[in-house]
N, CA, C and O atoms as a DFTB+ gen file, in Angstrom:
284 C
 N C O
     1  1      76.802     123.382      56.286
     2  2      75.614     122.548      56.278
     3  2      75.807     121.418      57.264
     4  3      76.842     120.751      57.241
     5  1      74.851     121.190      58.116
     6  2      74.922     120.131      59.102
     7  2      74.576     118.788      58.476
     8  3      73.661     118.695      57.658
     9  1      75.311     117.748      58.864
    10  2      75.038     116.398      58.381
    11  2      74.091     115.653      59.307
    12  3      73.701     114.525      59.009
    13  1      73.716     116.260      60.421
    14  2      72.823     115.615      61.379
    15  2      71.383     115.967      61.080
    16  3      71.065     117.095      60.705
    17  1      70.525     114.988      61.251
    18  2      69.095     115.206      61.038
    19  2      68.340     114.680      62.246
    20  3      68.760     113.718      62.890
    21  1      67.242     115.312      62.535
    22  2      66.425     114.855      63.643
    23  2      65.691     113.592      63.242
    24  3      65.415     113.367      62.064
    25  1      65.379     112.772      64.227
    26  2      64.647     111.534      63.969
    27  2      63.361     111.836      63.222
    28  3      62.657     112.794      63.539
    29  1      63.061     111.014      62.232
    30  2      61.836     111.187      61.469
    31  2      61.971     112.112      60.278
    32  3      61.037     112.230      59.485
    33  1      63.129     112.780      60.129
    34  2      63.299     113.684      58.993
    35  2      64.342     113.177      57.999
    36  3      64.621     113.835      56.997
    37  1      64.913     112.015      58.277
    38  2      65.936     111.479      57.377
    39  2      65.334     111.169      56.011
    40  3      64.232     110.629      55.905
    41  1      66.068     111.516      54.994
    42  2      65.623     111.265      53.631
    43  2      66.573     110.265      53.002
    44  3      67.790     110.407      53.117
    45  1      66.035     109.265      52.344
    46  2      66.866     108.269      51.676
    47  2      67.333     108.824      50.331
    48  3      66.528     109.332      49.549
    49  1      68.609     108.727      50.072
    50  2      69.170     109.164      48.806
    51  2      69.584     107.946      47.996
    52  3      69.962     106.920      48.562
    53  1      69.516     108.053      46.691
    54  2      69.963     106.987      45.803
    55  2      71.452     107.216      45.517
    56  3      71.804     107.940      44.586
    57  1      72.314     106.600      46.314
    58  2      73.756     106.771      46.183
    59  2      74.283     105.904      45.049
    60  3      73.885     104.748      44.901
    61  1      75.185     106.473      44.246
    62  2      75.824     105.742      43.147
    63  2      77.330     105.780      43.344
    64  3      77.906     106.838      43.595
    65  1      77.961     104.622      43.228
    66  2      79.404     104.528      43.407
    67  2      80.113     104.992      42.137
    68  3      79.633     104.763      41.026
    69  1      81.235     105.632      42.312
    70  2      82.038     106.102      41.186
    71  2      82.427     104.935      40.284
    72  3      82.725     103.842      40.766
    73  1      82.423     105.171      38.980
    74  2      82.823     104.126      38.032
    75  2      84.314     103.820      38.147
    76  3      84.774     102.805      37.624
    77  1      85.070     104.676      38.817
    78  2      86.503     104.459      39.001
    79  2      86.817     103.705      40.293
    80  3      87.990     103.510      40.613
    81  1      85.807     103.280      41.037
    82  2      86.038     102.644      42.330
    83  2      86.635     101.242      42.201
    84  3      87.375     100.817      43.089
    85  1      86.343     100.529      41.147
    86  2      86.998      99.260      40.884
    87  2      86.579      98.068      41.717
    88  3      86.870      96.939      41.320
    89  1      85.920      98.243      42.836
    90  2      85.439      97.123      43.636
    91  2      86.492      96.373      44.417
    92  3      86.199      95.298      44.941
    93  1      87.716      96.891      44.520
    94  2      88.768      96.185      45.258
    95  2      88.951      96.726      46.671
    96  3      89.945      96.411      47.324
    97  1      88.023      97.522      47.147
    98  2      88.098      98.056      48.504
    99  2      88.967      99.293      48.637
   100  3      89.263      99.721      49.752
   101  1      89.376      99.868      47.530
   102  2      90.211     101.069      47.556
   103  2      89.399     102.315      47.826
   104  3      88.342     102.253      48.452
   105  1      89.889     103.435      47.358
   106  2      89.215     104.709      47.562
   107  2      87.919     104.743      46.762
   108  3      87.944     104.667      45.534
   109  1      86.807     104.854      47.442
   110  2      85.499     104.830      46.789
   111  2      84.712     106.081      47.144
   112  3      84.616     106.467      48.309
   113  1      84.158     106.695      46.131
   114  2      83.335     107.878      46.308
   115  2      81.950     107.572      45.775
   116  3      81.802     106.950      44.724
   117  1      80.935     108.014      46.508
   118  2      79.558     107.863      46.065
   119  2      78.934     109.243      45.917
   120  3      79.280     110.175      46.644
   121  1      78.008     109.363      44.968
   122  2      77.299     110.619      44.761
   123  2      75.797     110.353      44.739
   124  3      75.350     109.262      44.384
   125  1      75.036     111.359      45.121
   126  2      73.572     111.289      45.096
   127  2      73.027     112.678      44.795
   128  3      73.658     113.689      45.105
   129  1      71.871     112.711      44.199
   130  2      71.198     113.988      43.959
   131  2      70.547     114.425      45.264
   132  3      69.849     113.640      45.905
   133  1      70.771     115.666      45.658
   134  2      70.205     116.200      46.892
   135  2      70.196     117.707      46.828
   136  3      70.260     118.282      45.741
   137  1      70.118     118.350      47.959
   138  2      70.148     119.811      48.021
   139  2      71.518     120.260      48.477
   140  3      72.017     119.711      49.459
   141  1      72.147     121.197      47.850
   142  2      71.652     122.106      46.832
   143  2      71.822     121.584      45.414
   144  3      71.392     122.250      44.472
   145  1      72.422     120.435      45.226
   146  2      72.628     119.880      43.891
   147  2      73.046     118.432      43.969
   148  3      72.287     117.538      43.598
   149  1      74.271     118.195      44.457
   150  2      74.796     116.843      44.583
   151  2      75.415     116.657      45.956
   152  3      75.919     117.597      46.571
   153  1      75.361     115.409      46.420
   154  2      75.989     115.042      47.677
   155  2      77.105     114.059      47.359
   156  3      76.949     113.210      46.481
   157  1      78.228     114.161      48.062
   158  2      79.382     113.291      47.865
   159  2      79.756     112.717      49.224
   160  3      79.771     113.439      50.222
   161  1      80.065     111.400      49.268
   162  2      80.491     110.793      50.528
   163  2      81.498     109.680      50.260
   164  3      81.628     109.203      49.133
   165  1      82.196     109.280      51.291
   166  2      83.131     108.167      51.250
   167  2      82.319     106.898      51.475
   168  3      81.672     106.758      52.513
   169  1      82.341     105.977      50.525
   170  2      81.513     104.778      50.644
   171  2      81.985     103.842      51.747
   172  3      81.206     103.015      52.221
   173  1      83.241     103.952      52.167
   174  2      83.741     103.086      53.229
   175  2      83.230     103.507      54.607
   176  3      83.099     102.673      55.503
   177  1      82.941     104.792      54.776
   178  2      82.420     105.306      56.049
   179  2      81.274     106.284      55.755
   180  3      81.418     107.485      55.982
   181  1      80.140     105.782      55.255
   182  2      79.047     106.661      54.838
   183  2      78.437     107.480      55.966
   184  3      77.865     108.540      55.714
   185  1      78.546     107.016      57.187
   186  2      77.983     107.749      58.314
   187  2      78.826     108.922      58.759
   188  3      78.386     109.717      59.590
   189  1      80.032     109.050      58.223
   190  2      80.937     110.119      58.627
   191  2      80.430     111.490      58.210
   192  3      80.686     112.482      58.893
   193  1      79.721     111.553      57.106
   194  2      79.201     112.832      56.639
   195  2      79.200     112.882      55.128
   196  3      79.574     111.922      54.453
   197  1      78.783     113.992      54.624
   198  2      78.741     114.167      53.173
   199  2      78.999     115.626      52.833
   200  3      78.787     116.527      53.646
   201  1      79.461     115.829      51.617
   202  2      79.742     117.151      51.099
   203  2      78.640     117.511      50.119
   204  3      78.357     116.742      49.200
   205  1      78.015     118.662      50.296
   206  2      76.970     119.132      49.384
   207  2      77.564     120.180      48.459
   208  3      78.188     121.140      48.913
   209  1      77.368     119.992      47.151
   210  2      77.865     120.946      46.164
   211  2      76.748     121.284      45.184
   212  3      75.851     120.476      44.945
   213  1      76.815     122.469      44.628
   214  2      75.825     122.850      43.627
   215  2      76.107     122.094      42.335
   216  3      77.223     121.625      42.112
   217  1      75.102     121.980      41.497
   218  2      75.271     121.320      40.200
   219  2      76.334     122.030      39.371
   220  3      77.119     121.384      38.677
   221  1      76.361     123.343      39.442
   222  2      77.347     124.131      38.688
   223  2      78.770     123.820      39.166
   224  3      79.676     123.656      38.348
   225  1      78.967     123.738      40.480
   226  2      80.292     123.425      41.026
   227  2      80.724     122.013      40.639
   228  3      81.882     121.791      40.288
   229  1      79.794     121.059      40.703
   230  2      80.106     119.674      40.333
   231  2      80.514     119.597      38.859
   232  3      81.470     118.907      38.505
   233  1      79.787     120.305      38.019
   234  2      80.089     120.316      36.594
   235  2      81.475     120.905      36.335
   236  3      82.229     120.380      35.516
   237  1      81.811     121.988      37.027
   238  2      83.127     122.604      36.873
   239  2      84.234     121.651      37.334
   240  3      85.275     121.551      36.686
   241  1      84.013     120.959      38.442
   242  2      84.995     120.010      38.955
   243  2      85.218     118.867      37.973
   244  3      86.358     118.556      37.629
   245  1      84.141     118.245      37.521
   246  2      84.301     117.091      36.620
   247  2      84.879     117.519      35.275
   248  3      85.629     116.760      34.661
   249  1      84.546     118.716      34.809
   250  2      85.122     119.213      33.555
   251  2      86.623     119.423      33.701
   252  3      87.388     119.060      32.808
   253  1      87.051     120.006      34.819
   254  2      88.477     120.256      35.020
   255  2      89.239     118.941      35.171
   256  3      90.382     118.836      34.726
   257  1      88.619     117.938      35.792
   258  2      89.283     116.636      35.920
   259  2      89.394     115.956      34.562
   260  3      90.408     115.322      34.272
   261  1      88.376     116.077      33.735
   262  2      88.415     115.494      32.394
   263  2      89.508     116.122      31.555
   264  3      90.220     115.424      30.834
   265  1      89.645     117.441      31.646
   266  2      90.682     118.142      30.878
   267  2      92.063     117.730      31.348
   268  3      92.942     117.477      30.525
   269  1      92.273     117.656      32.660
   270  2      93.599     117.312      33.188
   271  2      93.956     115.866      32.875
   272  3      95.137     115.557      32.714
   273  1      92.979     114.972      32.784
   274  2      93.256     113.574      32.459
   275  2      93.523     113.363      30.979
   276  3      94.117     112.351      30.610
   277  1      93.106     114.280      30.124
   278  2      93.285     114.113      28.690
   279  2      94.601     114.702      28.190
   280  3      94.933     114.573      27.012
   281  1      95.344     115.344      29.075
   282  2      96.617     115.978      28.684
   283  2      97.720     114.953      28.646
   284  3      98.864     115.287      28.339
């Protein structure tokens, strides 16, 4: 998926910072609802690009992280 858009076709996304970001300038991840499901980007360099994942893939990722953190 290309991260470049032609002028006039840019869509504004409502980006939300991870609750684990802490606000100290460390590793920060932001997510937004988009196509095909969710978009993920580095909040320190938002213009670098974004990763698009399906809702199903995002759910599987967050579930596996929750399980590994509870062990």
